[in-house]
N, C-alpha and C positions, 0 to 999 in steps of 0.2 A: 504494500500500500504506500502511496505517496501523499504527502501533505500538500494542500493548496496554499496559495499566497494569502488568501483571506484568513486562514488559520494561523499561518506562520508570522505574518507581519506584526500583529500586536505583541506577540511573545518576543520577537526579535527586538523590537523597539524597547520593550521592558528590560530585556537583558542588557541592551546597549546603555540604557539610562542607569542601570545598576553599576556598570563598569565605568562609564564616563558620563556623568549627569549633565546633559545639555538638551533637555526636552524641546527647547525652542528650535533646535537645529534638526531634530529627527522628524522632519515633515516631508511630505511627498516631493515637494519641489527640490529637495536636496538629495534625493535618493540616487542621483547619478553623479554626485560629486565624490571625489576620492576620499576614502576614510582617513588617510594619513596626510592629506594636503589641504590647502586652502581653507575651506569653511570648517570642516570637522576637526582637524588637527589631532587625530588619534596617534598614539605612540605604538611602537612595536609590542610593548607590553600589553596595551589595551587589546590589540589583535589576538595575542596569545590567550588572554583571558576570555575573549569572545569565543574563540574556537573551543576552549575547554567547557564553557557554559553551554554552547550549542550541542556538544557531545552529550552532556548531562541532561539537558532539557528535552532533546528530541531523540536520544538514543541512536544517533547516527555516527558513522565514522567518516573520516576524510582521507583521501589519498593525495598523492603528489599532484595529480592532474587538477585537483580542485583549486590549487593555488598558482598554477602556471598561467602565463599569458594574461595577467591582471584579472583573473577570473574571480578573485575574492577581494576586490578593491573598492566596491561601492555597495551601498545598501541593496540596490537592485540586484547586483551580482551575487551578493551573499544569499538573498532570497532565492535566486535561480539555483544556486548550488544546493541549498537545503531542500528545495522542492524537487530536485532531480534525484534525491536519495530515496531508497526503499526503506520504509519503516516496518519493522517486524513486531 
């Protein structure tokens, strides 16, 4: 079974707020901005915590391909990666 974006989005935003509290920035118009640059300014540590929390929350695993070619660099991309995973 795969999760859909409507299920995942509020949980992802909640997790992101727990890691780096910036609720005013986690709005749909910023979903295509880089997590580590410009507007959002996440650190590499924030990203590590995000991955760990996503594993725990959704029971998914990540592989190397999930992080290649900027596949995990925006909120939209993170949502795409999560929604591509099979949930058991």
